[in-house]
N, C-alpha and C positions, 0 to 999 in steps of 0.2 A: 938523227937527224928525218924529218920529214919527207919522205918524198911527196913529191907536187901531186902527183892523181891522188895521194888520199886525200892532202889536205883539204881540196878539191870536193871530195869524196865529203867530207866532215859539214862543210861550208854548204855543200846541196841539203842535206840531214838537219841544219838548225834551219834552210831558208822552210824547209819542208813544212817542218815543225813546228816557227812560232807565225802565230794571229796574224791575217790580212791585217792592215789599216786599212779602217772605214774612209768608206770616196769621200766624206765633208769629217773633218775633225770636231766632237759635242764637247763645249769647257763644262769645265769640271764646278759645283755651287761653291762661288766665293760669298763673300760679303758683296752686298749693295754698294755701287760706286755713292760714295759721300756719302754712306749710309743712311742714303734714304730710302727708309724699306719698306716694302709694299705693304701696300693693305685691298682691302675689297670691302666694300659695304652695300648691303642686298636690300633692296624694299620691293614689298608686296603688296601690289591694289586689288585685293581679290585673287582672281588665277591670272594676275599679270603679275612677274616683275619685272624692275628694273637694277640694272647692278656695273657699279662704277670700279671699276682697276685702275689701280693710281703707286707710285711711289711718291714717299709723305717727305719731300723738306722739312730743314728745321729754322727758325729764326736765328739763330747762332748757327752761322757756316760749319765747315768740316772741322778750321782752323782755330774755333772756341770766340771768333769774331759774332760781336753784339752788332746784328742786320737790322735792328728794332728803326721803324721811322727810313729802311733806306731802302725798303719789300717791292711797294707799289712805285715806279714812274724813274727806278730806279733796276735794283733786282731785276723786278719785271717789267718790261718796256710798255709805255702807253703806245697802243697801238700795235703797226709792224715793229717786228728788227728786223738787219739785217744781218742774214751767217755769210760767213765764206765758206764753211762747210757745206756740203747735200747741194740742197736742188733749188730751196725756195728765193735764194736771191734774196729782195730787198723786201718781199714778202711774205715776210716769217710771223706766224702767230704767236702765243705761247701754252705749252703744251699741258699744263695746270695741271704740274704736279712735277717732277723729276724723272730722267733717266727715260723710260721709252716714251712711246703713247699711252695717256689718259684711255681708256678704252671704255665706251658706255655701252650698256644691252638690253637695248627694249624687248623682252618677249614677245608683243604684240604690239598692235602696230597705237600708237598713241599722240597726245598733242603740246607740244612744249611751246611755252607762252600762246595760245591758244591754237598752235599754226601744225599742220597733219605730221608725222612721220611715220613712217613704215617700220613694221619688226625688225628689227636686226642689231649688227654690229658697227660701232661709229669710233673715231677715232675722235677725240674731244677737244677742242683748244678754245682757244679766247684769245680777243683783242682789248687788252685792258684799257678803262680811262676812269678819270678823273670822276665825271660824273655819271658819266655808261659804260655799262661794256657788251660787250658782240660777243655773243658764244654761239661756236661754230662746232656744226656735227660733218665729218667727212668720211665717203664712201672708206676711205683709208684708213684701215685701225691697226695697220701691222707694220707701218714704219717709228723708227728710231726718233723718238720724242718730232720737234714739229717740223725738222731739218728738210727734209720731203714732203712737207706740205704745197698742195696744189690747189688752189682754188675753183677749176675747174673738176674736181672731186668731193666740192660741199654739196652734201644732200639737203640743206639746214642751215640758216643762220636765225638771230633772234637778236634781239635789246632787249638786256635787263639790268636795271640801277643798281648799287654796292651800298652797302649800307654801315655802318660802325659798327661793330660786335666784339662783346670780349676778348681779351687777348687769347691765343692760341700758339703757341709755340711751333708746332706740328701741323702742319697745312693739313684740313680733314675735309672732306667732303660726308654731308652726315643727312637726314632728311629730317627739315624740322617742323611738316607740319604732314600731319597725315589725316587720310578723312578716305570714305567709302571708294570714289572716284578718284578721285584725287594727290597731290604729293609735291614739296615744295623740296628740291633738293637745292645744297647750298655749299657754294666750297667761301673753307672760313681759312684764314689763315691771321694771324697779326696782329691787326685791331680792323678786318675790316670778314667783313661776308658776302656772297655771291649770289642771291636765291634765283632759281631754275624755274616755275611753274608748270607741272607738270603731270597731265589727264588722262586714264581710258575715256572715250568719247561716250560710250554707251556702255557703261560696269553691266546693266541687266540685260542684257544683248550678250557677252562675255561669258555671263555665269551660267545662260542658257544652252549657249553654245557647247560647255562645259560639262554642265552636266548632260548635256542628253548623248553625249560621247561614254562620260562616263555610267551611264544607264545600260549602257551595253554591254559592261564590267563586270566586276563584282557586286557593287551595287543593284545592281537589276534584279539580281535574286533574290530578293527579301523588299516585302512591300512598304518597308520604310522608307525606301530610295524613291521609290516610285510616287509615295504620300508625303514626303519632303519636296520633293522637287515636281509637286504643282500646287504646293500650297505656297512656295515662292512665287512662284509665276503667278500664283492668284494676287500679290502682297504687290510685286511688281505691274499689276493690270496688262500682263505681256504675256501675248503667241496663251490666251486663254482657250481654244481651241483645245492647245495640247494638253492643255493643264488640263481639262476634263478627262481627258483620253488617259492621263498619266492618272488621274482620281481612281479613275474604272477599271484600273490594271491594280490596282493598290487593295481595290476590294474582291474584284474576281481575278484577276488574270490569270493563264495556268499558273500552275506551278508555280506559284507568288505572292496572289493575291489572299485576303483574310480580309473578311468581313467582322468589323470591331467599331467602335463606336470613334475612335478615331478618321480611323480609312474614312467610313460615311460620315463623319463631318466634313474633309478634305471635299469628298466626293459633292456633298450638300454644298459648298463654299464652290468651287468650279462651275454647276450648274447654274448656284443666284448670279457670280460675274459674268456666264455666257448667256442670262436674260431668261433662263428656264426658270421662276418663280414659283410654279406648280410644284414642280421635281424635285427643285432643290429644297422643300416645306419639306414635304412629301419622305426625302430621303433624311432629314434631319429628324422628322417622327418616329423613325425604324432606327435610327443614330441611340436616340434619349433612352428609347424603350429595351433596345438591347439587353442580353445580357450583360456584357463586358464592360456598360455604360456605370461605370461607379460614381458613388457620389462624390467625389477632387471632380472628376473628370463633368460636372453638373453643374457643379459650383465655377466654374472655372470660364465654362459655357454661358450660363447666367450672369456673373454678377455683372461682366461689362456691359451688359443691357442697360442697369440701373446710371451707371456711369451716363449714359449711352439717350437717357431719359426715359427708358423701356421698361418700370419698374411693375406695369399690371404681368408683361409677357414674361420677366422672371418668375414672376411670381407663380404663375402659373407650369413655368418646368419646374423650379423649387416643391410646390405640394404637389406636383403627381410626381416626381421621385419617391419624394416623403411618405407617402403612401405604398410606394412597391418597397423603400427599401426604409423605416419608420424608424429611428432612433439613431441612425448615422451619420454621425457631425461629418460634413461644417449644414447640413443640409437647412437646419431649424433656423440659423444662423443667415443661413442665405433668406430664407421667409422672412426673419426680423430685417433684411437688412428692405426688401421690395416692403415691406408694410412703413417702415422709417421713409421710402425715399417718397411713400404715399401720403405722407403725411399722418398717418395713424399710428403714433405713440404710443398707445396702451396697449394694441395687438402688436404690436415691435417687441414690447419690454417682454409680454409672456414669455414670446419663443425666445426668444433672447436668452433670459430665465435657465428655459427649457435646456438651451445650447451648453449654455454655463458646465456644467457635469459634463457632457459628452468630452469639451476638450480633451485632448491628446498629452497637452503638456504644461508648463504652469506661464510658459509664453502665450500662448493661445487663450487661457482663463483669464492671465491679465488681462488684455486687447478686451476679450469680451467683459468683465470688468470694468474696463473704460467705458465701455458703449454703453453698461447698462446705466450706468449714472450721467451719460449723457442723454440718455431716455429720459429717466425717473427726473431731469432737469426742463423736458421739452423741448429738447433737440437732437436734431436727424442724427440718429448714430455713423450713417456716413461717413460724416463732417470731421476730419479727423487732422 
């Protein structure tokens, strides 16, 4: 027989040894409700990203019933729906998926259908319609579905046009168009697609801000980062004063600068973009004469001059380089191209034939042979 005080002691020991229950019980991981699998899709627009998290229902119901033709206007109400659960009452939009709220994240400020939206995380809701849909971005992204939707929490509303699309069994979000500064996010399900145009308003400025921060880290410990950054700004015609400073750092910045053909050329382009023609010319002449300037550097620099209608300038560059580096491929070919563009096919043919045995591989030899055949017929070798 167990005495009462002994029994009490044993119970007390068990209570001490047992783990304390958490203040809030945590659910274990189970299959999603209705087999509506969770999905995530991400699209980059340069340094910016758009992320959509959603749960994906299928046209066939969990019991196997085929709901094709009964999705739009029936399963998904047109306009608002009325719910007895939650707080949305008679103004409940569609959650754009199943189970939890569909969530969209913008890493940077963007525009949706031309309207601005701040960087952040939003609940994504829809008011479906036969001919027009309203897309709702709610500041509340953590509620379950649309049951607790509150119009006062809207961050943005836009209208879009639905369109017929190839059949999709599973509701899907995908990016159906991808451009350097914009994309189109589409909700696709059953036989319908709903496209939403999204853009980064000033992608060049975003790149600039990103690059500027990156140059404070490891990319800034080597001249390549500064040189590439300067080239980008010149190409975009943005922050040209900064472009020249960055190019100068690539040439002679403490610990990171290196004077070579590439960095000098970048500095010349930046100086030219800032209206410093004389300085740009002097810097480019220094680049062309630099010991690090190889025959391919010269060729890649001068050949565009021919395409741009300045074969005489290209010829001078090729001739000066050929004098310094005789017999180096593809300088004689460059000279031939320049003479051909100037209409002197006889002289062009001479240099093209000289360049043929210098070609480094069969593909280049075949290409030069075709150019020679063109010149022999009295045709410009640059027109292929």
